[in-house]
N, C-alpha and C positions, 0 to 999 in steps of 0.2 A: 810626925805623918802616919796616916794610917797605912794599913797594908795595901788597902784599894789604890792608894796614889803611888805606892811602890809597884804594884802591878802594871798600872798606868805607864810608870817609867820604865818597866821593862817591855813593854808593849811597845812603846815609842822607840827604844833601843832596837829591837828585833826589827821593827819597819823599817828604820834607818839603814841598818844593815841590809836587809832584804832588796830594797830600791838601788841601795848603792851597787849592789853585786847584779841586779836587773841588767844594769848598762853592759856589764861585764859579760853577762852572759851571751852577748851578741844575737837577740833573738831566740833563745834556749837552745843554740848550736853547741855551747861548751859546757860539758859536763859539771863541771865542780862550781861553776858560778851559778848554774842552773839550780843545783841542789842547794847552795847556800840560800839563793832567792826563795825556793819552796818552802825550806825549813824556816826561814825567817819569817815568812808570812804565816806560816801556821802558828809561830809561837806568838806574833804579835797578835793575831787573832785570839787565841787562847787567853792571852793575859788581857787583852781587852775586855773578854767576855767576863774575866773575874772580877774587872773592874766595875763593870754594870751592875754589880750584886748591890752596890751602894751609892754610885756616883751617877747621876741622871745622864741618859745618853747624849743629848745635846751638849752637854757639859764636857764629858769625856772626850766625845769627837772633836769638840773644839780645841781642847788642849792638845789631845792626841795629833791632829792634823797640823795644827798651828806650830807646834814644837817641832813636829816632823818636819815640816816645810823648812825652816830655819836650818835645821840640823843637816837635812840632805842638801840644801845649798853651800852651807859650809864644807860638808864631805866634797861636794861638786868642784867648790873652789880650791879646797887644798889637794885632794886626791886625782881628781880627773880633769885640772887645769881650765876649768870652765870659769869665765870672766864674770863679775858681779858688778855693775855700774850703781851710779848714786839712787836712780830711781828703785832699783832692785834692793838695794840695802833699806832705803827710807820705806819701802813696802813690808820688809821683813820686820823692821821697828815697829811699823804698826800692828803687825800680827802679833807679836810678843807684847806690846801694850795691850792689845785685846784680850789675851791670855791672862795677863796680870789684873785685868779690870775684873775679869771672872772670878779669879782667884781670891782677890782682895776684898771684893764688894758684893759679889753674888749671893743670895742667900739659898740658890739652888744647887751651888758647888758641892754639896755632901759634906762640909766640914763638921 
């Protein structure tokens, strides 16, 4: 795996952490969740910018947002007691399938 995909992975993890704490910040009224949110998003965009050195923007963003959606949903389910019904799970499976199609078959994925 190239370092650009490692950077993309770090961008995704930072975004998931930031988004998870965004809810906990309660509209930026709680200090530490707000700080974690801000630092997380700064890290996410920094690592995403490093990714874009060699991975096309559309491909990087598709992977970043697709994997992020699934991970945020899992965090919400496990940590914030949010419910996931069948259609939500099916939709996320389609997102994962789309990311896999890009990674496995697209010539623009920057391999």
